Structures are given as structure tokens and as C-alpha cells.
C-alpha beads as a LAMMPS data file, in Angstrom:
LAMMPS data file: protein, C-alpha beads

173 atoms
172 bonds

1 atom types
1 bond types

-500.0 500.0 xlo xhi
-500.0 500.0 ylo yhi
-500.0 500.0 zlo zhi

Masses

1 110.0

Atoms # bond

1 1 1 125.995 307.230 96.021
2 1 1 129.993 306.255 96.183
3 1 1 132.922 306.488 93.923
4 1 1 134.474 303.649 92.689
5 1 1 137.232 303.658 95.426
6 1 1 134.486 303.233 97.729
7 1 1 134.701 306.759 99.245
8 1 1 131.353 308.877 99.550
9 1 1 130.257 310.914 96.649
10 1 1 126.514 312.292 97.889
11 1 1 123.838 311.960 100.240
12 1 1 120.321 313.105 100.431
13 1 1 117.194 312.751 101.985
14 1 1 114.424 311.691 99.897
15 1 1 111.053 310.395 100.335
16 1 1 109.632 307.063 98.557
17 1 1 107.386 308.085 96.427
18 1 1 106.460 304.606 94.760
19 1 1 107.104 302.411 91.527
20 1 1 105.965 302.169 87.720
21 1 1 107.046 300.415 84.591
22 1 1 109.799 302.690 84.303
23 1 1 111.308 302.271 87.951
24 1 1 111.351 303.439 91.206
25 1 1 110.818 307.327 92.236
26 1 1 112.130 309.463 95.150
27 1 1 111.473 313.028 95.478
28 1 1 111.955 315.902 98.117
29 1 1 110.706 319.337 98.362
30 1 1 112.522 322.941 99.184
31 1 1 115.063 322.538 102.069
32 1 1 115.829 319.359 101.537
33 1 1 119.569 318.528 102.779
34 1 1 122.222 317.331 100.034
35 1 1 125.812 316.408 101.440
36 1 1 129.117 315.481 100.136
37 1 1 132.419 315.311 101.383
38 1 1 133.426 319.153 102.291
39 1 1 130.143 320.404 100.663
40 1 1 126.335 320.854 101.749
41 1 1 123.604 322.495 100.879
42 1 1 119.863 323.063 101.262
43 1 1 117.939 322.599 98.053
44 1 1 115.922 325.565 96.864
45 1 1 113.768 323.213 94.199
46 1 1 111.090 319.963 94.149
47 1 1 112.993 317.569 92.856
48 1 1 111.934 313.914 92.116
49 1 1 114.523 311.011 91.677
50 1 1 114.390 307.717 89.128
51 1 1 116.052 305.043 89.497
52 1 1 115.513 302.535 87.068
53 1 1 115.800 298.799 86.996
54 1 1 119.102 297.431 86.217
55 1 1 120.214 300.522 84.431
56 1 1 123.326 302.242 84.168
57 1 1 122.466 305.529 85.176
58 1 1 120.218 307.148 87.725
59 1 1 118.016 310.570 86.782
60 1 1 117.029 313.845 88.762
61 1 1 113.954 316.053 87.697
62 1 1 114.283 319.024 88.987
63 1 1 111.681 322.321 89.273
64 1 1 112.771 325.342 88.661
65 1 1 115.241 327.324 89.190
66 1 1 117.516 324.528 89.323
67 1 1 118.499 322.181 85.742
68 1 1 115.452 320.428 84.493
69 1 1 117.274 317.335 84.303
70 1 1 120.668 315.890 85.845
71 1 1 121.323 312.407 84.990
72 1 1 124.221 310.784 86.821
73 1 1 125.549 307.882 84.784
74 1 1 126.652 305.210 87.229
75 1 1 126.708 301.297 88.082
76 1 1 123.137 299.598 88.348
77 1 1 121.633 301.324 91.296
78 1 1 120.354 298.857 94.461
79 1 1 117.636 300.719 95.990
80 1 1 117.132 298.497 99.768
81 1 1 114.869 299.166 102.094
82 1 1 116.712 299.810 105.892
83 1 1 114.095 299.757 107.979
84 1 1 114.438 303.160 108.926
85 1 1 114.100 304.451 105.235
86 1 1 115.247 303.456 101.799
87 1 1 118.840 303.253 100.598
88 1 1 120.190 303.946 97.314
89 1 1 123.354 302.514 96.281
90 1 1 125.653 302.823 93.051
91 1 1 128.521 304.247 92.283
92 1 1 129.192 307.437 90.323
93 1 1 130.720 307.287 87.125
94 1 1 131.480 310.579 86.150
95 1 1 129.169 311.138 82.881
96 1 1 126.361 313.248 83.618
97 1 1 123.495 314.238 80.982
98 1 1 122.085 318.069 82.056
99 1 1 119.066 319.814 80.007
100 1 1 118.677 323.428 81.266
101 1 1 115.538 324.701 83.113
102 1 1 114.560 326.660 80.172
103 1 1 115.550 324.288 77.433
104 1 1 114.064 321.640 75.473
105 1 1 114.823 318.021 75.823
106 1 1 116.751 318.309 72.366
107 1 1 119.585 320.532 74.071
108 1 1 120.502 317.818 76.394
109 1 1 123.876 317.587 76.581
110 1 1 126.824 314.986 77.706
111 1 1 129.080 316.957 80.781
112 1 1 132.145 316.003 82.616
113 1 1 133.632 313.969 79.912
114 1 1 137.411 314.936 81.235
115 1 1 136.358 313.641 85.090
116 1 1 135.133 310.502 83.552
117 1 1 138.750 309.830 81.283
118 1 1 141.045 311.609 84.663
119 1 1 139.019 308.465 86.678
120 1 1 139.529 305.601 84.251
121 1 1 143.271 306.307 84.878
122 1 1 142.820 306.849 88.895
123 1 1 140.649 304.178 89.500
124 1 1 141.260 302.171 86.384
125 1 1 137.765 301.234 85.324
126 1 1 137.469 297.883 83.528
127 1 1 137.325 298.207 79.643
128 1 1 133.837 296.610 79.675
129 1 1 132.604 299.373 82.737
130 1 1 134.043 302.615 80.344
131 1 1 132.177 300.546 77.124
132 1 1 128.821 300.298 78.782
133 1 1 129.109 303.807 80.520
134 1 1 130.109 305.389 76.768
135 1 1 127.071 303.525 74.956
136 1 1 124.420 304.525 77.903
137 1 1 125.432 307.678 77.583
138 1 1 124.515 308.043 73.554
139 1 1 121.623 305.673 73.979
140 1 1 119.958 308.040 76.460
141 1 1 120.954 311.165 74.816
142 1 1 118.772 309.734 72.102
143 1 1 116.115 309.200 73.693
144 1 1 116.034 312.404 75.895
145 1 1 116.668 314.683 72.805
146 1 1 113.524 312.481 71.449
147 1 1 111.259 313.268 73.945
148 1 1 110.786 309.886 75.041
149 1 1 109.006 308.794 78.527
150 1 1 109.387 309.598 81.034
151 1 1 111.388 312.613 80.193
152 1 1 107.739 313.894 79.119
153 1 1 105.240 313.306 81.004
154 1 1 106.133 310.628 83.531
155 1 1 108.590 312.802 85.697
156 1 1 105.865 315.445 85.858
157 1 1 102.856 312.596 87.022
158 1 1 105.545 312.011 90.343
159 1 1 106.569 315.963 90.604
160 1 1 102.417 316.137 91.088
161 1 1 102.853 313.137 93.328
162 1 1 105.624 314.470 95.552
163 1 1 103.315 318.344 95.984
164 1 1 100.396 316.149 97.187
165 1 1 102.321 314.126 99.670
166 1 1 104.271 316.972 101.202
167 1 1 101.174 319.474 101.434
168 1 1 100.188 316.535 103.964
169 1 1 103.264 315.112 105.294
170 1 1 106.465 317.201 104.995
171 1 1 108.392 314.525 106.808
172 1 1 110.611 312.797 104.681
173 1 1 110.549 308.400 104.808

Bonds

1 1 1 2
2 1 2 3
3 1 3 4
4 1 4 5
5 1 5 6
6 1 6 7
7 1 7 8
8 1 8 9
9 1 9 10
10 1 10 11
11 1 11 12
12 1 12 13
13 1 13 14
14 1 14 15
15 1 15 16
16 1 16 17
17 1 17 18
18 1 18 19
19 1 19 20
20 1 20 21
21 1 21 22
22 1 22 23
23 1 23 24
24 1 24 25
25 1 25 26
26 1 26 27
27 1 27 28
28 1 28 29
29 1 29 30
30 1 30 31
31 1 31 32
32 1 32 33
33 1 33 34
34 1 34 35
35 1 35 36
36 1 36 37
37 1 37 38
38 1 38 39
39 1 39 40
40 1 40 41
41 1 41 42
42 1 42 43
43 1 43 44
44 1 44 45
45 1 45 46
46 1 46 47
47 1 47 48
48 1 48 49
49 1 49 50
50 1 50 51
51 1 51 52
52 1 52 53
53 1 53 54
54 1 54 55
55 1 55 56
56 1 56 57
57 1 57 58
58 1 58 59
59 1 59 60
60 1 60 61
61 1 61 62
62 1 62 63
63 1 63 64
64 1 64 65
65 1 65 66
66 1 66 67
67 1 67 68
68 1 68 69
69 1 69 70
70 1 70 71
71 1 71 72
72 1 72 73
73 1 73 74
74 1 74 75
75 1 75 76
76 1 76 77
77 1 77 78
78 1 78 79
79 1 79 80
80 1 80 81
81 1 81 82
82 1 82 83
83 1 83 84
84 1 84 85
85 1 85 86
86 1 86 87
87 1 87 88
88 1 88 89
89 1 89 90
90 1 90 91
91 1 91 92
92 1 92 93
93 1 93 94
94 1 94 95
95 1 95 96
96 1 96 97
97 1 97 98
98 1 98 99
99 1 99 100
100 1 100 101
101 1 101 102
102 1 102 103
103 1 103 104
104 1 104 105
105 1 105 106
106 1 106 107
107 1 107 108
108 1 108 109
109 1 109 110
110 1 110 111
111 1 111 112
112 1 112 113
113 1 113 114
114 1 114 115
115 1 115 116
116 1 116 117
117 1 117 118
118 1 118 119
119 1 119 120
120 1 120 121
121 1 121 122
122 1 122 123
123 1 123 124
124 1 124 125
125 1 125 126
126 1 126 127
127 1 127 128
128 1 128 129
129 1 129 130
130 1 130 131
131 1 131 132
132 1 132 133
133 1 133 134
134 1 134 135
135 1 135 136
136 1 136 137
137 1 137 138
138 1 138 139
139 1 139 140
140 1 140 141
141 1 141 142
142 1 142 143
143 1 143 144
144 1 144 145
145 1 145 146
146 1 146 147
147 1 147 148
148 1 148 149
149 1 149 150
150 1 150 151
151 1 151 152
152 1 152 153
153 1 153 154
154 1 154 155
155 1 155 156
156 1 156 157
157 1 157 158
158 1 158 159
159 1 159 160
160 1 160 161
161 1 161 162
162 1 162 163
163 1 163 164
164 1 164 165
165 1 165 166
166 1 166 167
167 1 167 168
168 1 168 169
169 1 169 170
170 1 170 171
171 1 171 172
172 1 172 173
């Protein structure tokens, strides 16, 4: 993930889990490394990342103690096979949607609106990008709050798949 000006935003090593009608799914277990410039940490939970085709977001579904859902509004993501693994390429557009670890889906919240406003000026986001991100955020909030799939059950199926894979082969791919 990068920012609008091309600078690195975050990287993480994730395993490619597969694809379904919703898009591609990646995942990692506890001990995974997540890096941003000047900051690095080791994950404490299992998490899967949903990369829908041609959508302006990617979503992370986490096991406790992390947030239940952390959804990043982004440019449409590309999932590219590099020969040594997969690389997710997208530009983070600041707005996020979160659901707490014990919260119902109806508690979904839009966050980082101040960062989005600041970066519209700093990076000169085009007006059509701003409109698309704002509309996408509102559409997603409505779908999440109504517990539409893949939020309700599908993400849990991919969590199960991740657990199965890591039990037999913990090496990221």
C-alpha cells in the first residue's frame, strides 16, 4: 500500500488463501510482521484480508483482540503474482471503516475523516476521486450495518481456511 504521492504506507506478509465470488482472500496468523515507515509490529491475532475486484477498498477481518473489521478505502487494488509471491498494490485514501472486537456489525464507524480532508489539500486528490471515496464509504457503511455478506459468514469461512493452512504449513506464501 502506498499513499497518493507514491510513498510507502504499509507492508505485511500474507498467505494467498484463494478466491470466491467476492474476490481474493489473503491471511496471516499471530506473529506476522506489519511495517510502515518508522513503525513495525508483530500481529497477535489471525486475520484475513479481502481484496474485491474493481472496488475502492480492501477489508481486514481480525480475530480478537484486534478490531473485528478494519476496512481501508483505497484505489482499486491489484493483486499481482510476482514469482516469489503475491503483491497487493493500491493507494490508501485515508478513510477507514472499523468495527470493534465485540461490536455488532451495526456499530460500524467511519474514521479518519480529518486525515482525508487534510490529504485532499496536500495531495490534490481529483474531485472525482473524492466523490467516489465518499460515496463508496457511505455504501459500505450501509452494507456492513445490515450484515450483508461477506461480513456475516463468508469472512469466517476464510478464517477457518487460514487456520487449516497454518496448522499444516505456517510458511507465508
